[in-house]
MMTF fields as JSON, N, C-alpha, C and O atoms, coordinates in Angstrom:
{
  "mmtfVersion": "1.0.0",
  "mmtfProducer": "UNKNOWN",
  "numBonds": 495,
  "numAtoms": 496,
  "numGroups": 124,
  "numChains": 1,
  "numModels": 1,
  "chainsPerModel": [1],
  "groupsPerChain": [124],
  "chainIdList": ["A"],
  "bondAtomList": [4, 2, 8, 6, 12, 10, 16, 14, 20, 18, 24, 22, 28, 26, 32, 30, 36, 34, 40, 38, 44, 42, 48, 46, 52, 50, 56, 54, 60, 58, 64, 62, 68, 66, 72, 70, 76, 74, 80, 78, 84, 82, 88, 86, 92, 90, 96, 94, 100, 98, 104, 102, 108, 106, 112, 110, 116, 114, 120, 118, 124, 122, 128, 126, 132, 130, 136, 134, 140, 138, 144, 142, 148, 146, 152, 150, 156, 154, 160, 158, 164, 162, 168, 166, 172, 170, 176, 174, 180, 178, 184, 182, 188, 186, 192, 190, 196, 194, 200, 198, 204, 202, 208, 206, 212, 210, 216, 214, 220, 218, 224, 222, 228, 226, 232, 230, 236, 234, 240, 238, 244, 242, 248, 246, 252, 250, 256, 254, 260, 258, 264, 262, 268, 266, 272, 270, 276, 274, 280, 278, 284, 282, 288, 286, 292, 290, 296, 294, 300, 298, 304, 302, 308, 306, 312, 310, 316, 314, 320, 318, 324, 322, 328, 326, 332, 330, 336, 334, 340, 338, 344, 342, 348, 346, 352, 350, 356, 354, 360, 358, 364, 362, 368, 366, 372, 370, 376, 374, 380, 378, 384, 382, 388, 386, 392, 390, 396, 394, 400, 398, 404, 402, 408, 406, 412, 410, 416, 414, 420, 418, 424, 422, 428, 426, 432, 430, 436, 434, 440, 438, 444, 442, 448, 446, 452, 450, 456, 454, 460, 458, 464, 462, 468, 466, 472, 470, 476, 474, 480, 478, 484, 482, 488, 486, 492, 490],
  "bondOrderList": [1, 1, 1, 1, 1, 1, 1, 1, 1, 1, 1, 1, 1, 1, 1, 1, 1, 1, 1, 1, 1, 1, 1, 1, 1, 1, 1, 1, 1, 1, 1, 1, 1, 1, 1, 1, 1, 1, 1, 1, 1, 1, 1, 1, 1, 1, 1, 1, 1, 1, 1, 1, 1, 1, 1, 1, 1, 1, 1, 1, 1, 1, 1, 1, 1, 1, 1, 1, 1, 1, 1, 1, 1, 1, 1, 1, 1, 1, 1, 1, 1, 1, 1, 1, 1, 1, 1, 1, 1, 1, 1, 1, 1, 1, 1, 1, 1, 1, 1, 1, 1, 1, 1, 1, 1, 1, 1, 1, 1, 1, 1, 1, 1, 1, 1, 1, 1, 1, 1, 1, 1, 1, 1],
  "groupList": [{"groupName": "UNK", "atomNameList": ["N", "CA", "C", "O"], "elementList": ["N", "C", "C", "O"], "formalChargeList": [0, 0, 0, 0], "bondAtomList": [1, 0, 2, 1, 3, 2], "bondOrderList": [1, 1, 2], "singleLetterCode": "X", "chemCompType": "L-PEPTIDE LINKING"}],
  "groupTypeList": [0, 0, 0, 0, 0, 0, 0, 0, 0, 0, 0, 0, 0, 0, 0, 0, 0, 0, 0, 0, 0, 0, 0, 0, 0, 0, 0, 0, 0, 0, 0, 0, 0, 0, 0, 0, 0, 0, 0, 0, 0, 0, 0, 0, 0, 0, 0, 0, 0, 0, 0, 0, 0, 0, 0, 0, 0, 0, 0, 0, 0, 0, 0, 0, 0, 0, 0, 0, 0, 0, 0, 0, 0, 0, 0, 0, 0, 0, 0, 0, 0, 0, 0, 0, 0, 0, 0, 0, 0, 0, 0, 0, 0, 0, 0, 0, 0, 0, 0, 0, 0, 0, 0, 0, 0, 0, 0, 0, 0, 0, 0, 0, 0, 0, 0, 0, 0, 0, 0, 0, 0, 0, 0, 0],
  "groupIdList": [1, 2, 3, 4, 5, 6, 7, 8, 9, 10, 11, 12, 13, 14, 15, 16, 17, 18, 19, 20, 21, 22, 23, 24, 25, 26, 27, 28, 29, 30, 31, 32, 33, 34, 35, 36, 37, 38, 39, 40, 41, 42, 43, 44, 45, 46, 47, 48, 49, 50, 51, 52, 53, 54, 55, 56, 57, 58, 59, 60, 61, 62, 63, 64, 65, 66, 67, 68, 69, 70, 71, 72, 73, 74, 75, 76, 77, 78, 79, 80, 81, 82, 83, 84, 85, 86, 87, 88, 89, 90, 91, 92, 93, 94, 95, 96, 97, 98, 99, 100, 101, 102, 103, 104, 105, 106, 107, 108, 109, 110, 111, 112, 113, 114, 115, 116, 117, 118, 119, 120, 121, 122, 123, 124],
  "secStructList": [7, 2, 2, 2, 2, 2, 2, 2, 2, 2, 2, 2, 2, 2, 2, 2, 2, 2, 2, 4, 4, 4, 1, 7, 7, 2, 2, 2, 2, 2, 6, 6, 6, 6, 7, 7, 2, 2, 2, 2, 2, 2, 2, 2, 2, 2, 2, 2, 2, 2, 2, 2, 2, 2, 2, 2, 2, 2, 2, 2, 2, 2, 6, 1, 1, 7, 2, 2, 2, 2, 2, 2, 2, 2, 2, 2, 2, 2, 2, 2, 2, 2, 2, 2, 2, 2, 2, 2, 2, 2, 2, 2, 2, 2, 2, 2, 2, 2, 2, 2, 2, 2, 2, 2, 2, 2, 2, 2, 2, 1, 6, 6, 7, 7, 4, 4, 4, 7, 6, 6, 4, 4, 4, 7],
  "xCoordList": [-19.317, -17.912, -17.218, -16.468, -17.449, -16.834, -17.365, -16.618, -18.631, -19.218, -18.551, -18.308, -18.259, -17.595, -16.186, -15.776, -15.448, -14.09, -14.109, -13.306, -15.004, -15.131, -15.525, -15.019, -16.418, -16.838, -15.689, -15.535, -14.881, -13.729, -12.717, -12.196, -12.43, -11.5, -12.034, -11.276, -13.32, -13.934, -13.83, -13.552, -14.045, -13.932, -12.491, -12.261, -11.527, -10.114, -9.749, -9.048, -10.22, -9.941, -10.576, -9.941, -11.794, -12.488, -11.771, -11.586, -11.372, -10.654, -9.319, -8.926, -8.63, -7.35, -7.55, -6.76, -8.57, -8.828, -9.238, -8.768, -10.113, -10.594, -9.479, -9.427, -8.602, -7.558, -6.294, -5.406, -6.18, -4.958, -4.605, -3.414, -5.552, -5.141, -4.462, -3.761, -4.656, -4.076, -2.641, -1.98, -2.157, -0.797, -0.016, -0.253, 0.923, 1.66, 2.562, 3.225, 2.568, 3.431, 4.584, 4.453, 5.702, 6.867, 6.573, 7.088, 5.754, 5.451, 4.703, 4.947, 3.791, 3.07, 4.002, 3.867, 4.927, 5.846, 6.894, 7.409, 7.221, 8.242, 7.813, 8.665, 6.514, 6.066, 6.346, 6.279, 6.658, 6.944, 8.423, 8.774, 9.286, 10.708, 11.336, 12.378, 10.73, 11.337, 11.036, 11.582, 10.179, 9.87, 10.915, 11.004, 11.69, 12.763, 12.236, 11.102, 13.081, 12.71, 12.537, 11.714, 13.307, 13.174, 11.784, 11.182, 11.291, 9.958, 8.904, 7.954, 9.058, 8.101, 8.089, 7.033, 9.259, 9.349, 8.641, 7.934, 8.834, 8.15, 6.638, 5.888, 6.194, 4.758, 4.177, 3.068, 4.919, 4.451, 4.385, 3.434, 5.386, 5.372, 4.192, 3.513, 3.957, 2.845, 1.515, 0.644, 1.354, 0.106, -0.107, -1.221, 0.978, 0.877, 0.518, -0.271, 1.099, 0.824, -0.636, -1.278, -1.163, -2.567, -3.488, -4.522, -3.109, -3.918, -3.902, -4.935, -2.746, -2.669, -3.531, -4.151, -3.569, -4.397, -5.88, -6.654, -6.273, -7.67, -8.027, -9.112, -7.107, -7.352, -7.457, -8.313, -6.59, -6.673, -8.023, -8.634, -8.476, -9.758, -10.894, -11.794, -10.852, -11.888, -11.832, -12.872, -10.633, -10.501, -11.059, -11.716, -10.794, -11.315, -12.838, -13.507, -13.388, -14.844, -15.543, -16.676, -14.858, -15.437, -15.264, -15.849, -14.461, -14.264, -13.085, -12.925, -12.264, -11.102, -9.939, -9.03, -9.957, -8.909, -9.552, -10.626, -8.893, -9.4, -8.907, -8.049, -9.444, -9.19, -7.721, -7.165, -7.091, -5.703, -4.766, -3.883, -4.963, -4.13, -4.347, -3.405, -5.611, -5.933, -5.266, -4.636, -5.393, -4.833, -3.311, -2.709, -2.684, -1.219, -0.721, 0.239, -1.363, -0.924, -1.233, -0.406, -2.41, -2.785, -1.92, -1.572, -1.571, -0.696, 0.695, 1.274, 1.236, 2.561, 2.522, 3.475, 1.423, 1.276, 1.175, 1.735, 0.468, 0.336, 1.685, 2.002, 2.467, 3.797, 4.676, 5.393, 4.612, 5.405, 4.952, 5.783, 3.644, 3.124, 3.592, 3.954, 3.584, 4.049, 5.526, 5.942, 6.317, 7.738, 7.946, 8.795, 7.168, 7.274, 6.898, 7.532, 5.871, 5.445, 6.517, 6.756, 7.169, 8.26, 9.417, 9.972, 9.787, 10.858, 10.481, 11.309, 9.231, 8.762, 8.85, 9.282, 8.452, 8.495, 9.923, 10.184, 10.853, 12.252, 12.817, 13.501, 12.525, 13.036, 12.441, 13.138, 11.158, 10.525, 11.118, 11.336, 11.382, 11.948, 13.365, 13.763, 14.133, 15.479, 15.417, 16.187, 14.485, 14.348, 13.912, 14.409, 12.987, 12.528, 13.629, 13.781, 14.399, 15.531, 16.543, 17.057, 16.825, 17.778, 17.242, 17.995, 15.948, 15.356, 15.419, 15.688, 15.173, 15.258, 16.683, 16.9, 17.641, 19.047, 19.434, 20.166, 18.947, 19.235, 18.625, 19.246, 17.417, 16.771, 17.549, 17.741, 17.991, 18.761, 20.082, 20.496, 20.729, 21.997, 21.8, 22.601, 20.733, 20.457, 20.158, 20.559, 19.451, 19.146, 20.41, 20.585, 21.291, 22.53, 23.428, 24.145, 23.385, 24.208, 23.599, 24.275, 22.342, 21.701, 22.16, 22.734, 21.902, 22.342, 21.498, 21.9, 20.325, 19.463, 19.957, 19.555, 20.812, 21.346, 22.721, 23.672, 22.807, 24.045, 24.698, 24.127, 25.882, 26.556, 27.073, 27.351, 27.206, 27.687, 26.658, 27.019, 25.387, 24.335, 23.734, 22.702, 24.363, 23.86, 24.106, 25.262, 23.058, 23.24, 23.873, 24.406, 23.824, 24.345, 25.735, 26.259, 26.319, 27.621, 28.706, 29.537, 28.708, 29.744, 29.498, 30.423, 28.275, 27.931, 28.24, 28.215, 28.521, 28.762, 30.201, 30.586],
  "yCoordList": [-25.214, -25.066, -24.145, -23.257, -24.337, -23.51, -22.087, -21.132, -21.939, -20.6, -19.847, -18.645, -20.513, -19.887, -19.437, -18.331, -20.277, -19.924, -18.734, -17.813, -18.741, -17.628, -16.354, -15.273, -16.479, -15.318, -14.73, -13.51, -15.583, -15.107, -14.429, -13.368, -15.013, -14.404, -13.066, -12.103, -12.995, -11.748, -10.665, -9.508, -11.019, -10.06, -9.568, -8.378, -10.468, -10.074, -9.11, -8.125, -9.388, -8.508, -7.14, -6.12, -7.103, -5.832, -5.013, -3.806, -5.67, -4.971, -4.432, -3.32, -5.188, -4.732, -3.522, -2.579, -3.533, -2.421, -1.163, -0.064, -1.336, -0.185, 0.424, 1.644, -0.387, 0.133, 0.568, 1.153, 0.311, 0.657, 2.133, 2.442, 3.078, 4.493, 4.894, 5.905, 4.129, 4.477, 3.989, 4.328, 3.212, 2.703, 3.28, 2.899, 4.205, 4.827, 3.823, 3.0, 3.911, 3.069, 3.892, 5.101, 3.251, 3.963, 4.589, 5.661, 3.929, 4.468, 5.785, 6.7, 5.896, 7.147, 8.254, 9.392, 7.953, 8.955, 9.334, 10.451, 8.447, 8.727, 9.812, 10.51, 9.975, 10.96, 12.386, 13.309, 12.583, 13.917, 14.114, 14.957, 13.358, 13.418, 14.754, 15.11, 15.492, 16.736, 17.916, 18.999, 17.739, 18.834, 18.854, 17.914, 19.9, 19.991, 20.535, 21.003, 20.462, 20.979, 22.492, 23.043, 23.158, 24.613, 25.002, 25.962, 24.248, 24.537, 24.246, 25.014, 23.149, 22.842, 23.932, 24.275, 24.473, 25.562, 26.813, 27.488, 27.116, 28.269, 28.081, 29.023, 26.859, 26.594, 26.767, 27.278, 26.347, 26.514, 27.99, 28.417, 28.773, 30.215, 30.873, 31.729, 30.46, 31.029, 30.719, 31.586, 29.492, 29.127, 29.928, 30.358, 30.122, 30.94, 32.385, 33.023, 32.888, 34.256, 34.408, 35.4, 33.441, 33.493, 33.441, 34.107, 32.651, 32.577, 33.919, 34.355, 34.573, 35.899, 36.9, 37.776, 36.766, 37.665, 37.438, 38.393, 36.192, 35.901, 36.495, 37.048, 36.372, 36.923, 38.44, 39.031, 39.073, 40.527, 40.937, 41.907, 40.192, 40.519, 40.372, 41.21, 39.307, 39.131, 40.244, 40.76, 40.618, 41.712, 43.014, 43.775, 43.265, 44.476, 44.43, 45.424, 43.274, 43.149, 43.251, 43.724, 42.803, 42.901, 44.285, 44.581, 45.132, 46.48, 46.607, 47.649, 45.592, 45.652, 46.416, 46.842, 46.596, 47.334, 48.459, 48.287, 49.613, 50.667, 50.425, 49.572, 51.168, 50.928, 51.14, 50.366, 52.166, 52.464, 51.347, 50.926, 50.871, 49.775, 48.502, 47.782, 48.25, 47.042, 47.089, 46.115, 48.197, 48.273, 48.208, 47.566, 48.866, 48.824, 47.412, 46.943, 46.74, 45.392, 44.379, 43.518, 44.478, 43.518, 43.72, 42.752, 44.977, 45.229, 44.65, 44.07, 44.802, 44.239, 42.712, 42.081, 42.117, 40.656, 40.196, 39.164, 40.955, 40.592, 40.653, 39.784, 41.669, 41.782, 40.614, 40.029, 40.285, 39.158, 37.848, 37.0, 37.673, 36.454, 36.359, 35.282, 37.489, 37.492, 37.125, 36.4, 37.624, 37.3, 35.808, 35.179, 35.247, 33.814, 32.976, 31.958, 33.401, 32.657, 32.716, 31.723, 33.875, 33.972, 33.056, 32.378, 33.027, 32.136, 30.679, 29.874, 30.342, 28.963, 28.564, 27.455, 29.444, 29.146, 28.913, 27.987, 29.758, 29.589, 28.272, 27.554, 27.955, 26.706, 25.482, 24.495, 25.551, 24.411, 24.192, 23.051, 25.274, 25.102, 24.539, 23.716, 24.979, 24.43, 22.953, 22.143, 22.605, 21.21, 20.331, 19.217, 20.83, 20.046, 19.904, 18.844, 20.972, 20.891, 19.854, 19.067, 19.865, 18.902, 17.481, 16.56, 17.296, 15.966, 15.482, 14.309, 16.384, 16.029, 15.661, 14.683, 16.426, 16.112, 14.755, 13.995, 14.452, 13.149, 12.012, 10.961, 12.21, 11.187, 10.97, 9.833, 12.059, 11.948, 11.227, 10.37, 11.582, 10.944, 9.451, 8.629, 9.105, 7.695, 6.939, 5.785, 7.588, 6.938, 6.709, 5.649, 7.705, 7.563, 6.482, 5.796, 6.335, 5.316, 3.917, 2.92, 3.849, 2.536, 1.823, 2.434, 0.547, -0.254, -0.018, -0.408, 0.62, 0.848, 2.006, 2.138, 2.835, 3.956, 3.562, 3.402, 3.411, 2.978, 4.185, 4.781, 4.541, 5.72, 5.465, 6.411, 4.203, 3.908, 4.28, 4.611, 4.228, 4.549, 5.926, 6.262, 6.72, 8.061, 8.968, 9.185, 9.509, 10.355, 11.706, 12.361, 12.136, 13.436, 13.349, 14.354, 12.189, 11.984, 12.87, 13.416, 13.017, 13.791, 15.298, 16.086, 15.703, 17.137, 17.777, 19.003, 16.999, 17.555, 17.923, 18.404],
  "zCoordList": [-35.134, -34.827, -35.826, -35.422, -37.09, -38.128, -38.043, -38.255, -37.741, -37.619, -36.468, -36.581, -35.394, -34.244, -34.618, -34.266, -35.323, -35.744, -36.696, -36.549, -37.657, -38.602, -37.85, -38.152, -36.882, -36.087, -35.289, -35.229, -34.677, -33.9, -34.817, -34.473, -35.962, -36.922, -37.403, -37.522, -37.678, -38.126, -37.047, -37.363, -35.798, -34.699, -34.567, -34.349, -34.696, -34.605, -35.727, -35.497, -36.938, -38.073, -37.86, -38.128, -37.39, -37.162, -36.083, -36.238, -34.994, -33.929, -34.454, -34.099, -35.278, -35.835, -36.741, -36.69, -37.549, -38.469, -37.698, -37.992, -36.715, -35.955, -35.105, -34.951, -34.562, -33.676, -34.421, -33.801, -35.705, -36.452, -36.436, -36.395, -36.466, -36.416, -35.106, -35.063, -34.055, -32.764, -32.608, -31.626, -33.546, -33.499, -34.674, -35.82, -34.399, -35.506, -36.211, -35.578, -37.505, -38.318, -38.85, -39.047, -39.081, -39.603, -40.96, -41.276, -41.755, -43.077, -42.969, -43.755, -42.001, -41.829, -41.384, -41.836, -40.526, -40.017, -41.048, -41.009, -41.963, -42.969, -43.937, -44.487, -44.163, -45.132, -44.685, -45.497, -43.405, -42.899, -42.596, -41.771, -43.243, -42.932, -43.287, -42.737, -44.184, -44.633, -43.719, -43.928, -42.708, -41.795, -40.69, -39.901, -40.631, -39.645, -38.324, -38.231, -37.313, -36.002, -36.037, -35.306, -36.88, -36.998, -37.501, -37.021, -38.466, -38.993, -37.94, -37.785, -37.217, -36.157, -35.093, -34.561, -34.785, -33.811, -34.332, -33.585, -35.614, -36.209, -36.209, -35.953, -36.498, -36.488, -35.092, -34.939, -34.076, -32.7, -32.322, -31.667, -32.729, -32.473, -33.172, -32.603, -34.42, -35.188, -34.52, -34.433, -34.049, -33.384, -32.095, -31.799, -31.332, -30.114, -30.463, -29.766, -31.536, -31.969, -32.395, -32.05, -33.137, -33.543, -32.327, -32.294, -31.335, -30.125, -29.39, -28.883, -29.328, -28.719, -29.476, -28.873, -30.803, -31.606, -31.321, -31.262, -31.147, -30.801, -29.434, -29.251, -28.485, -27.152, -27.212, -26.554, -27.999, -28.172, -28.746, -28.297, -29.737, -30.35, -29.345, -29.292, -28.547, -27.529, -26.489, -26.078, -26.062, -25.097, -25.656, -24.945, -26.936, -27.561, -27.642, -27.36, -28.028, -28.155, -26.8, -26.713, -25.743, -24.399, -23.784, -22.742, -24.425, -23.927, -22.98, -22.344, -22.866, -21.985, -22.607, -21.895, -23.925, -24.642, -25.431, -26.007, -25.457, -26.325, -27.75, -27.979, -28.693, -30.112, -30.478, -31.258, -29.932, -30.274, -29.818, -30.565, -28.59, -28.085, -28.902, -29.232, -29.217, -29.993, -31.362, -31.774, -32.064, -33.421, -33.403, -34.264, -32.43, -32.402, -32.084, -32.695, -31.14, -30.778, -31.881, -32.18, -32.481, -33.52, -34.762, -35.438, -35.069, -36.22, -36.005, -36.924, -34.799, -34.532, -34.581, -35.038, -34.112, -34.191, -35.646, -36.013, -36.462, -37.885, -38.597, -39.41, -38.295, -38.907, -38.476, -39.287, -37.193, -36.691, -37.33, -37.657, -37.511, -38.153, -39.604, -40.076, -40.304, -41.692, -41.771, -42.675, -40.828, -40.791, -40.543, -41.175, -39.621, -39.336, -40.549, -40.827, -41.266, -42.455, -43.539, -44.225, -43.7, -44.67, -44.298, -45.163, -43.023, -42.576, -42.794, -43.22, -42.503, -42.684, -44.153, -44.468, -45.04, -46.472, -46.943, -47.711, -46.482, -46.867, -46.351, -47.08, -45.079, -44.504, -45.193, -45.429, -45.514, -46.186, -47.566, -47.972, -48.295, -49.64, -49.541, -50.366, -48.532, -48.347, -47.977, -48.493, -47.07, -46.657, -47.825, -47.987, -48.634, -49.779, -50.818, -51.426, -51.025, -51.95, -51.483, -52.278, -50.175, -49.624, -49.745, -50.062, -49.494, -49.619, -51.063, -51.32, -51.997, -53.417, -53.8, -54.514, -53.339, -53.616, -53.038, -53.671, -51.845, -51.234, -52.039, -52.197, -52.549, -53.372, -54.671, -55.103, -55.287, -56.529, -56.271, -57.052, -55.176, -54.824, -54.569, -55.014, -53.852, -53.575, -54.857, -55.009, -55.786, -57.055, -57.868, -58.468, -57.886, -58.638, -58.052, -58.782, -56.741, -56.096, -56.197, -55.941, -56.565, -56.669, -57.934, -58.836, -57.983, -59.124, -60.368, -61.464, -60.22, -61.38, -62.235, -63.391, -61.685, -62.448, -62.972, -62.206, -64.262, -64.892, -65.553, -66.465, -65.099, -65.664, -67.071, -67.808, -67.453, -68.799, -69.854, -70.984, -69.501, -70.464, -70.22, -70.801, -69.375, -69.085, -70.28, -70.645, -70.905, -72.091, -71.77, -72.666, -70.503, -70.139, -69.51, -69.03, -69.508, -68.858, -69.472, -68.746, -70.774, -71.449, -71.347, -71.543, -71.045, -71.017, -69.67, -69.556, -68.678, -67.334, -67.152, -66.087]
}
């Protein structure tokens, strides 16, 4: 009887552990709070652009595109990809800066931060 109960509990624990990756937890999703919709949109554009570049390369290798057309199109795609990466970097740094400012503000508003003992209070 005890062996059966232990076996059933063990099976339930194993099923819970194995199936846990399929159920999103709020904690897992919270770690990506700093990624804005603008960045996600840029990432999607970049992925589409890379896919177009792969298709161009395949078309060139199969002989469907001549060299001049391939180089002009691939160069314009590379420039566009570089521009997207620059925009993504700027947006990410702004988002991270804002997230850091929010964390600092939340810390200052919390009860653990005492302005009476702040050594920099007089210097601001």
